[in-house]
N, CA and C atoms as an extended XYZ file, in Angstrom:
318
Properties=species:S:1:pos:R:3:atomname:S:1:resname:S:1:resid:I:1 pbc="F F F"
N        -0.800       42.482        8.383 N   MET     1
C        -1.419       41.563        7.497 CA  MET     1
C        -2.523       40.875        8.058 C   MET     1
N        -3.421       40.347        7.237 N   PHE     2
C        -4.640       39.788        7.624 CA  PHE     2
C        -4.768       38.294        6.924 C   PHE     2
N        -5.282       37.486        7.662 N   GLY     3
C        -5.507       36.125        7.047 CA  GLY     3
C        -6.910       35.596        7.048 C   GLY     3
N        -7.314       34.879        5.976 N   ARG     4
C        -8.596       34.081        6.011 CA  ARG     4
C        -8.334       32.557        5.901 C   ARG     4
N        -8.889       31.877        6.726 N   GLN     5
C        -8.766       30.346        6.807 CA  GLN     5
C       -10.027       29.747        6.315 C   GLN     5
N       -10.079       28.931        5.274 N   VAL     6
C       -11.132       28.344        4.824 CA  VAL     6
C       -11.017       26.671        4.988 C   VAL     6
N       -11.840       26.093        5.896 N   THR     7
C       -11.632       24.728        5.916 CA  THR     7
C       -12.811       23.972        5.316 C   THR     7
N       -12.490       22.808        4.607 N   PHE     8
C       -13.745       22.171        3.944 CA  PHE     8
C       -13.393       20.699        3.710 C   PHE     8
N       -14.394       19.999        3.408 N   LYS     9
C       -14.341       18.573        3.245 CA  LYS     9
C       -14.191       18.496        1.812 C   LYS     9
N       -13.461       17.413        1.431 N   LEU    10
C       -13.252       17.034       -0.021 CA  LEU    10
C       -14.011       15.791       -0.358 C   LEU    10
N       -14.462       15.826       -1.610 N   LYS    11
C       -15.036       14.408       -2.110 CA  LYS    11
C       -13.873       13.473       -2.166 C   LYS    11
N       -14.249       12.243       -2.125 N   ALA    12
C       -13.130       11.161       -2.424 CA  ALA    12
C       -12.446       11.171       -3.560 C   ALA    12
N       -11.302       11.077       -3.555 N   ASN    13
C       -10.290       11.128       -4.536 CA  ASN    13
C       -10.206       12.376       -5.330 C   ASN    13
N       -10.560       13.523       -4.903 N   SER    14
C       -10.596       14.827       -5.516 CA  SER    14
C        -9.362       15.726       -5.088 C   SER    14
N        -8.485       15.345       -4.404 N   ALA    15
C        -7.265       16.083       -4.056 CA  ALA    15
C        -6.521       16.590       -5.146 C   ALA    15
N        -6.226       15.712       -6.082 N   PRO    16
C        -5.382       16.144       -7.183 CA  PRO    16
C        -6.244       17.191       -8.164 C   PRO    16
N        -7.524       17.028       -8.185 N   GLU    17
C        -8.235       18.059       -8.908 CA  GLU    17
C        -8.349       19.389       -8.208 C   GLU    17
N        -8.298       19.334       -6.679 N   LEU    18
C        -8.205       20.407       -6.053 CA  LEU    18
C        -6.959       21.158       -6.437 C   LEU    18
N        -5.802       20.572       -6.470 N   ASN    19
C        -4.626       21.152       -6.809 CA  ASN    19
C        -4.726       21.973       -8.053 C   ASN    19
N        -5.174       21.248       -9.177 N   ARG    20
C        -5.327       21.649      -10.440 CA  ARG    20
C        -6.238       23.037      -10.399 C   ARG    20
N        -7.357       22.774       -9.918 N   ILE    21
C        -8.295       23.995       -9.834 CA  ILE    21
C        -7.628       25.267       -9.029 C   ILE    21
N        -6.911       24.847       -7.954 N   SER    22
C        -6.232       25.891       -7.154 CA  SER    22
C        -5.273       26.553       -8.040 C   SER    22
N        -4.462       25.840       -8.899 N   ALA    23
C        -3.299       26.588       -9.792 CA  ALA    23
C        -3.921       27.250      -10.932 C   ALA    23
N        -4.883       26.587      -11.528 N   ASP    24
C        -5.336       27.099      -12.832 CA  ASP    24
C        -6.482       28.117      -12.758 C   ASP    24
N        -7.330       28.098      -11.799 N   GLU    25
C        -8.551       28.896      -11.642 CA  GLU    25
C        -8.549       29.733      -10.570 C   GLU    25
N        -8.275       29.391       -9.344 N   ILE    26
C        -8.472       30.072       -8.145 CA  ILE    26
C        -7.225       31.147       -7.892 C   ILE    26
N        -6.014       30.810       -8.185 N   LEU    27
C        -4.882       31.741       -8.008 CA  LEU    27
C        -4.981       32.786       -8.977 C   LEU    27
N        -5.345       32.582      -10.098 N   PRO    28
C        -5.586       33.882      -10.973 CA  PRO    28
C        -6.708       34.719      -10.594 C   PRO    28
N        -7.723       34.376       -9.994 N   ILE    29
C        -8.685       35.131       -9.449 CA  ILE    29
C        -8.118       35.951       -8.174 C   ILE    29
N        -7.432       35.250       -7.363 N   LEU    30
C        -6.922       35.882       -6.124 CA  LEU    30
C        -5.795       36.943       -6.513 C   LEU    30
N        -5.064       36.546       -7.576 N   ARG    31
C        -3.965       37.604       -7.933 CA  ARG    31
C        -4.542       38.822       -8.368 C   ARG    31
N        -5.856       38.815       -8.896 N   LYS    32
C        -6.522       40.099       -9.343 CA  LYS    32
C        -7.052       41.052       -8.123 C   LYS    32
N        -7.203       40.424       -6.972 N   GLN    33
C        -7.755       41.141       -5.920 CA  GLN    33
C        -6.721       42.085       -5.189 C   GLN    33
N        -7.217       43.175       -4.783 N   LYS    34
C        -6.497       44.222       -4.230 CA  LYS    34
C        -5.945       43.664       -2.815 C   LYS    34
N        -4.809       43.749       -2.560 N   GLY    35
C        -4.288       43.394       -1.369 CA  GLY    35
C        -3.835       42.034       -1.085 C   GLY    35
N        -4.110       41.071       -2.065 N   PHE    36
C        -3.848       39.700       -2.055 CA  PHE    36
C        -2.285       39.517       -2.000 C   PHE    36
N        -1.887       38.716       -1.126 N   ARG    37
C        -0.316       38.493       -0.836 CA  ARG    37
C        -0.021       36.996       -1.173 C   ARG    37
N        -0.684       35.976       -0.644 N   ASP    38
C        -0.390       34.711       -0.762 CA  ASP    38
C        -1.600       33.728       -0.488 C   ASP    38
N        -1.385       32.534       -0.835 N   GLU    39
C        -2.369       31.489       -0.759 CA  GLU    39
C        -1.517       30.244       -0.410 C   GLU    39
N        -1.909       29.455        0.794 N   THR    40
C        -1.439       28.086        1.250 CA  THR    40
C        -2.573       27.148        1.229 C   THR    40
N        -2.327       25.927        0.769 N   THR    41
C        -3.495       24.841        0.775 CA  THR    41
C        -2.688       23.673        1.474 C   THR    41
N        -3.526       23.110        2.437 N   PHE    42
C        -3.004       21.918        3.058 CA  PHE    42
C        -4.205       21.059        2.875 C   PHE    42
N        -3.557       19.598        2.629 N   ILE    43
C        -4.748       18.525        2.391 CA  ILE    43
C        -4.277       17.360        3.380 C   ILE    43
N        -5.262       16.797        4.113 N   ALA    44
C        -4.826       16.023        5.083 CA  ALA    44
C        -4.492       14.589        4.380 C   ALA    44
N        -3.726       13.819        5.031 N   PRO    45
C        -3.056       12.568        4.377 CA  PRO    45
C        -4.116       11.723        3.713 C   PRO    45
N        -5.189       11.550        4.348 N   GLU    46
C        -6.168       10.569        3.604 CA  GLU    46
C        -6.914       11.215        2.481 C   GLU    46
N        -6.743       12.561        2.356 N   GLY    47
C        -7.197       13.365        1.177 CA  GLY    47
C        -8.647       13.800        1.342 C   GLY    47
N        -9.289       13.919        2.493 N   LEU    48
C       -10.803       14.180        2.637 CA  LEU    48
C       -10.905       15.610        3.351 C   LEU    48
N       -10.028       16.054        3.845 N   ASP    49
C        -9.908       17.480        4.525 CA  ASP    49
C        -9.003       18.365        3.963 C   ASP    49
N        -9.302       19.568        3.930 N   ALA    50
C        -8.433       20.701        3.317 CA  ALA    50
C        -8.625       21.925        4.033 C   ALA    50
N        -7.481       22.754        4.135 N   ILE    51
C        -7.562       24.030        4.638 CA  ILE    51
C        -6.701       24.927        3.722 C   ILE    51
N        -7.347       26.056        3.260 N   ALA    52
C        -6.746       27.049        2.352 CA  ALA    52
C        -6.583       28.389        3.299 C   ALA    52
N        -5.416       28.806        3.293 N   ASN    53
C        -5.121       30.053        4.036 CA  ASN    53
C        -4.871       31.142        2.915 C   ASN    53
N        -5.389       32.352        3.018 N   SER    54
C        -5.027       33.343        2.168 CA  SER    54
C        -4.670       34.580        2.900 C   SER    54
N        -3.668       35.296        2.494 N   PHE    55
C        -3.004       36.304        3.151 CA  PHE    55
C        -3.139       37.553        2.473 C   PHE    55
N        -3.688       38.631        3.225 N   TRP    56
C        -4.050       39.915        2.742 CA  TRP    56
C        -3.388       41.188        3.363 C   TRP    56
N        -3.340       42.237        2.626 N   ASP    57
C        -2.519       43.523        3.194 CA  ASP    57
C        -3.395       43.865        4.490 C   ASP    57
N        -4.611       44.019        4.154 N   THR    58
C        -5.472       44.514        5.360 CA  THR    58
C        -6.772       43.755        5.390 C   THR    58
N        -7.445       43.892        6.664 N   LYS    59
C        -8.818       43.284        6.706 CA  LYS    59
C        -9.769       43.804        5.685 C   LYS    59
N        -9.618       45.012        5.343 N   ALA    60
C       -10.664       45.600        4.334 CA  ALA    60
C       -10.489       44.858        3.067 C   ALA    60
N        -9.295       44.611        2.714 N   ASP    61
C        -8.884       43.985        1.343 CA  ASP    61
C        -9.596       42.475        1.425 C   ASP    61
N        -9.366       41.908        2.534 N   ALA    62
C       -10.022       40.551        2.606 CA  ALA    62
C       -11.520       40.390        2.667 C   ALA    62
N       -11.990       41.436        3.430 N   GLU    63
C       -13.483       41.575        3.314 CA  GLU    63
C       -14.061       41.991        1.987 C   GLU    63
N       -13.341       42.781        1.148 N   ALA    64
C       -13.665       43.108       -0.102 CA  ALA    64
C       -13.736       41.719       -1.036 C   ALA    64
N       -12.671       40.973       -0.954 N   TYR    65
C       -12.576       39.782       -1.638 CA  TYR    65
C       -13.847       38.721       -1.235 C   TYR    65
N       -14.169       38.664       -0.007 N   ASP    66
C       -15.252       37.878        0.456 CA  ASP    66
C       -16.494       38.493       -0.024 C   ASP    66
N       -16.655       39.732       -0.316 N   HIS    67
C       -18.083       40.155       -0.851 CA  HIS    67
C       -18.037       40.201       -2.394 C   HIS    67
N       -16.984       40.029       -3.003 N   THR    68
C       -16.834       40.145       -4.424 CA  THR    68
C       -16.652       38.722       -5.136 C   THR    68
N       -15.332       38.372       -5.064 N   ALA    69
C       -14.848       37.252       -5.737 CA  ALA    69
C       -14.994       35.796       -5.059 C   ALA    69
N       -15.142       35.892       -3.827 N   TYR    70
C       -15.260       34.680       -3.052 CA  TYR    70
C       -16.416       33.617       -3.684 C   TYR    70
N       -17.478       34.246       -4.019 N   ALA    71
C       -18.548       33.412       -4.571 CA  ALA    71
C       -18.053       32.764       -5.829 C   ALA    71
N       -17.353       33.281       -6.596 N   GLU    72
C       -16.759       32.593       -7.937 CA  GLU    72
C       -15.826       31.600       -7.421 C   GLU    72
N       -14.914       31.751       -6.551 N   VAL    73
C       -14.130       30.630       -6.083 CA  VAL    73
C       -14.885       29.524       -5.555 C   VAL    73
N       -15.867       29.827       -4.907 N   LEU    74
C       -16.680       28.606       -4.380 CA  LEU    74
C       -17.325       27.957       -5.589 C   LEU    74
N       -17.710       28.667       -6.553 N   LYS    75
C       -18.310       27.815       -7.806 CA  LYS    75
C       -17.312       27.051       -8.345 C   LYS    75
N       -16.049       27.516       -8.479 N   THR    76
C       -15.038       26.631       -9.128 CA  THR    76
C       -14.786       25.381       -8.296 C   THR    76
N       -15.002       25.439       -7.026 N   LEU    77
C       -14.656       24.219       -6.210 CA  LEU    77
C       -15.992       23.353       -5.938 C   LEU    77
N       -16.955       23.640       -6.578 N   SER    78
C       -18.194       22.907       -6.420 CA  SER    78
C       -18.126       21.487       -6.674 C   SER    78
N       -17.259       21.013       -7.669 N   ASN    79
C       -17.051       19.499       -8.007 CA  ASN    79
C       -16.180       18.812       -6.969 C   ASN    79
N       -15.468       19.509       -6.162 N   VAL    80
C       -14.500       18.714       -5.359 CA  VAL    80
C       -14.731       18.950       -3.841 C   VAL    80
N       -15.548       19.840       -3.506 N   ILE    81
C       -15.927       19.851       -2.089 CA  ILE    81
C       -17.270       19.332       -1.612 C   ILE    81
N       -17.257       18.909       -0.399 N   ASP    82
C       -18.586       18.323        0.035 CA  ASP    82
C       -18.992       19.178        1.368 C   ASP    82
N       -20.205       19.793        1.174 N   GLY    83
C       -20.770       20.690        2.165 CA  GLY    83
C       -20.284       22.161        2.020 C   GLY    83
N       -20.452       22.895        3.128 N   THR    84
C       -20.373       24.376        3.025 CA  THR    84
C       -18.892       24.620        3.763 C   THR    84
N       -18.011       25.299        3.189 N   PRO    85
C       -16.666       25.588        3.820 CA  PRO    85
C       -16.895       26.606        4.962 C   PRO    85
N       -16.118       26.347        6.028 N   ILE    86
C       -16.155       27.286        7.114 CA  ILE    86
C       -15.083       28.275        7.044 C   ILE    86
N       -15.326       29.593        7.146 N   VAL    87
C       -14.292       30.668        6.886 CA  VAL    87
C       -14.045       31.349        8.257 C   VAL    87
N       -12.843       31.546        8.506 N   LYS    88
C       -12.510       32.279        9.803 CA  LYS    88
C       -11.333       33.354        9.363 C   LYS    88
N       -11.415       34.469       10.122 N   ASN    89
C       -10.549       35.510        9.803 CA  ASN    89
C        -9.598       35.768       10.915 C   ASN    89
N        -8.229       36.220       10.575 N   PHE    90
C        -7.231       36.246       11.658 CA  PHE    90
C        -6.437       37.397       11.346 C   PHE    90
N        -5.810       37.967       12.463 N   GLU    91
C        -4.734       39.022       12.397 CA  GLU    91
C        -3.545       38.229       12.362 C   GLU    91
N        -2.564       38.537       11.387 N   PHE    92
C        -1.316       37.894       11.172 CA  PHE    92
C        -0.376       38.166       12.543 C   PHE    92
N         0.130       37.079       13.019 N   ALA    93
C         1.006       37.217       14.134 CA  ALA    93
C         2.468       36.849       13.922 C   ALA    93
N         2.861       35.878       13.169 N   ASP    94
C         4.218       35.469       12.978 CA  ASP    94
C         4.420       34.441       12.048 C   ASP    94
N         5.574       34.088       11.498 N   SER    95
C         5.853       33.181       10.387 CA  SER    95
C         7.385       32.948       10.393 C   SER    95
N         7.688       31.812       10.175 N   THR    96
C         9.067       31.308       10.049 CA  THR    96
C         9.034       30.395        8.615 C   THR    96
N         8.185       30.704        7.656 N   ILE    97
C         8.136       29.831        6.593 CA  ILE    97
C         9.287       29.879        5.670 C   ILE    97
N         9.581       28.613        5.331 N   GLN    98
C        10.762       28.131        4.533 CA  GLN    98
C        10.295       27.615        3.121 C   GLN    98
N        10.923       27.588        2.160 N   PRO    99
C        10.685       26.887        0.986 CA  PRO    99
C        10.133       25.386        1.195 C   PRO    99
N         9.330       25.087        0.610 N   VAL   100
C         8.754       23.572        0.845 CA  VAL   100
C         8.749       22.595       -0.336 C   VAL   100
N         8.684       21.476       -0.012 N   ALA   101
C         9.001       20.449       -1.240 CA  ALA   101
C         7.530       20.378       -1.959 C   ALA   101
N         7.549       19.811       -3.142 N   THR   102
C         6.385       19.698       -4.053 CA  THR   102
C         5.253       18.806       -3.265 C   THR   102
N         3.963       19.185       -3.392 N   PRO   103
C         2.921       18.471       -2.734 CA  PRO   103
C         2.724       17.131       -3.139 C   PRO   103
N         2.336       16.302       -2.267 N   LYS   104
C         2.137       14.934       -2.428 CA  LYS   104
C         0.853       14.776       -3.486 C   LYS   104
N        -0.085       15.438       -3.470 N   PHE   105
C        -1.275       15.346       -4.186 CA  PHE   105
C        -1.288       15.923       -5.552 C   PHE   105
N        -0.024       16.158       -6.167 N   VAL   106
C         0.020       16.693       -7.511 CA  VAL   106
C        -0.241       15.719       -8.522 C   VAL   106
């Protein structure tokens, strides 16, 4: 499995809108992409920093998304992010993920 980590700054008071955009607009785009597995989003307690992690079957699947649909995702985020996101790619190593509680910023 392969992962993409996108870190970005949020505009003030935009964390709830990020959650709405993620659920209503970004996840449907991701689910249409070949090899997409999952997406997690973390928002810092003060609500100004966020990390989105996406998980892909292969590096090629993640790269194909980057070259096709990622620009559309960035466009949907334009009202809530401040500056240019930083993207890093990773080979999957391990996970002990358990079910989690509902996010604070809903």
